[in-house]
N, C-alpha and C positions, 0 to 999 in steps of 0.2 A: 785285466783291462790295461791298455796302453796308457802310460803316465800322462801323455798329452790330453787324451780324452778325459782322464780323471781330473786334471787341472781345470779344464773348461767346465766340467760338470759340477765340481765342488766350489769353484770360485766364480768363474764366468766373466768377471769384469775387472777393470784396473789391473790387468795382467801385465807384469813388467818382465820382458825378456831382454837379456843382455848378450851382445855379441862381442867376442874377443878372438884374436888370432892365436891358435895353438903355437907354443914355442916363443911367444913374445910377452914381456921383454926378454926373458931368458928361457932356455930350452925346458927347464924343469918347473916352470911357473904354473903350468896348467892346473895341477891338482890344488895348489894353494889358492888360485883365483876361484876355482869352482867351489871349494869349501867356504871361502869367505863370502862369495856372492849368495850362496844358500843361507849362511848364518845371518847375513845382513838383510835378507828379505826379498831377494830376487825370486821370481816365480818359475823362471825357465831360463836356460842358457843355450845360445848358439855358439858352437865352437867352430871357428873358421879353419879350414884346411888350407895352409899356405900354398900359393901357386905363383909361378914366375910371370904369368901374364894375366893378372886379375882385371880384366877389361871393364867390368861394371863398377869398379871401386875407385874412390877418390884417392888423393895423394896419401892421406893418413893411413888408410887400410893397406894401400899398395906398399908403403914403406914398412909397415909392420909385417906384411907377408914376406917381403924380401929379407927382412931382418931375421925372421923365424927360419927361413930356408938356410941362411948363413949360419944360424945356430945349430943346424943339423936336423931340424924337425922334418919328419916324414910320417906317412900313415902308420907304419909299423910301430914307431915310437909313440905316436898319439894313442893308438889302441892299447898299447901296454900301459901308458899312464892312466887312461880311463879305467882299465880293468883293475888297477891297483886301488882306485878310490870308489869303485861302484857301490860297495857296501855302505859307504857313508853318504853318498849323494842320492837323495830321494826325489829331487826335482827333475823334470824332464830335461834331457840333453838332446840337442839337435846338432847334427854335423852339417855345416854349410860349406860348399866348395864347388869348383868347376868340374865339368865332366871329364876333362883330360886326365887328371891324376887318378880319378876313380876308375875310369875305363882301363887305364894301364895297370892298375892294381888288380882288376878283375871284379866285375860286379857281384858275382855270387860270393867270392871271398870277402869282398867289402861288406856285404850284408851280414854274413856270418860273424865277422869281427865286430860289427856294430852291435849285434845282439849280445855277444859275449862281453862287450864293454859297457852294456847298459844304455846304449843309445836308443832313443825312442823314435826319432824321425830324421829325415834328410831333406835338405834344400839344395838343389843343383840348378842354378838359374839358367844355364845354357843347355839343359836337357830338354829337347823338344817333347811336347806332350805326346805326339803320335809315337815317337820312339819309346817313350816310357810305357804307353799302353801296349804296344806290340811286342816289346822285348823284355820289359822289366817289371810290369805290374804284378804278374804271377809270382815272381821272385820276392818282391816286397811283401805281398800278402802272406807268402809262406813263412817269412820271418817276422811277421807282425811289425814291420818297419813302415812308418808313415811317410808318404810322399806329399810334400808341402809345396804347392805351386805359387808362383808370383803373378799378380795382375798389376797393370799400370793404367794411368789415365787414358792411354791409347788403345787398350784392349777392348775389342768390340763386345757387345752384350752377349752374343751367342757363344763367343769364346770364353767369357767369364762363366757362363752357365756350364759349359763343358768342363772347364778347369775345376769348378766347384764340385761337379759330379765325380770327378776322378780323385779329388783331394781326400786326404785323411788328416784329421786333427784340426787344421785351420787353413785358411787362405791368407797369404802374405800380400797385403795391399801396399805396393810401392807408391809413396806419396807424390813422386815427381818422376818425370822421364829422364832426369839428369843422373849423374853418378852419385854414389854414396858420399856423405860428407857435405852435401849442399844444405842450405838452410832456408827452405821454403816456408812461407806462411801457410800453415796447414789449413787454416780457415778458408784460404783461397781455393782449396781442393774439396770443399764440402760437397759440392754437387756430385763430384766423382765418388766420394765415399758413400753418399746416400744412394747413388745409382747401383753400386756394388751390393749394398745392403738390401736394396729392393730385389735384385736378381737372386741373391743368396740369403734369404731371410733367416734360414735356420743353420747357416754355416758360421762357425766362429771366425772372426777376422782380427788380424793384428796389422797395425800400420807401422811401416818402417821407412827409413830415409828421412833425415831432417829433424829427428827428435833428439834434443840435446839437453833439456832441462825440465824442471817440474811443470812449467807452463805448457810446453809443447807435448809433454807426456799426457797431461790432463786433457788437452785438445784431442789427442789421438784416442783417449779413452772415451771421449764424448761421442765419437763417430764409430768406434769399433770396440772390441773386447779388451783392448790394451795397446801397448806399443813396444817397439823393438829399438834398442839404442846400441849403436856400434861405435861410430867414429868418436863421439864425445868420450866414451869410456876408454877407448884406446889412447886418446890424447892424455887422459889422466894416468894411464899406465906408463906412458912414455916418460912422464916426470919421475917415475920411480927408478928407471933404469940407471940413473946416475947417482943414486943414494947408496951409502955404505951398508946400512942395516936393511938389506933388500927385502927380506921376507916380511919383516915388521912393517916396513913402508908400504909394501904391496897390499897387505891386509888392511892397513889403515886407509889407504887411498880407495880401495874397493868399498870399504864400509862407508866412508864419507860420501862417495858417489851415490850409492843406493839411498842413503838417508836424505841427500839433497833432492833426489828425484821424487822420493816419497813425501818430501816436505816435513821430515822429522827434525 
């Protein structure tokens, strides 16, 4: 069974997924962050593939992406890092990135490396659904790699239904039409969340964009199976980059962040 399915079947609610950019703050921090997030109680992790033009992301994630590229991060290095730690990481790992670097890498090669690195699913925000269905769905199924689509408040009902039908694992509900890092009041989007739940009553849902603390995470968990936090965690990691005892500070910052979200 894919680890994403196993997570939603065994836990089902209050699922906390953390996003961070591979290669940030330093090139070799990916393994340290993954292990600490798992040890501290994160349920799932989305590892961002750095890209030079992250159009859907806010300033914080854009800067982390550019910093990671300057550090030398690329897909080959990321897969090597994930392969080195896959025996220790049991939580689901999702790769999230834009179509351009994946397409250049080669989709079949990308899927093969995902499997060998222990990756359970992929989020590619700018991959059109029809392109996925026509060109890549068979490939994803072959490698048991989950395609996770995004819906927004502007997505029509019939499109939500189709995205849900093609999804594997869960559907990512974007809380707002703005870029990542915005701070919307999630309660203002309650009608939208309830609309998606009505259309997809049996599909696991996670809410992302605008979740930055325990309160907003709890609100997300009220309307979905949990929430995804990215910008707030990367802000926390940014504070580590200037400290001398880097690894120790990285672990402590990650642990403190998860405990604060969980209310521990």
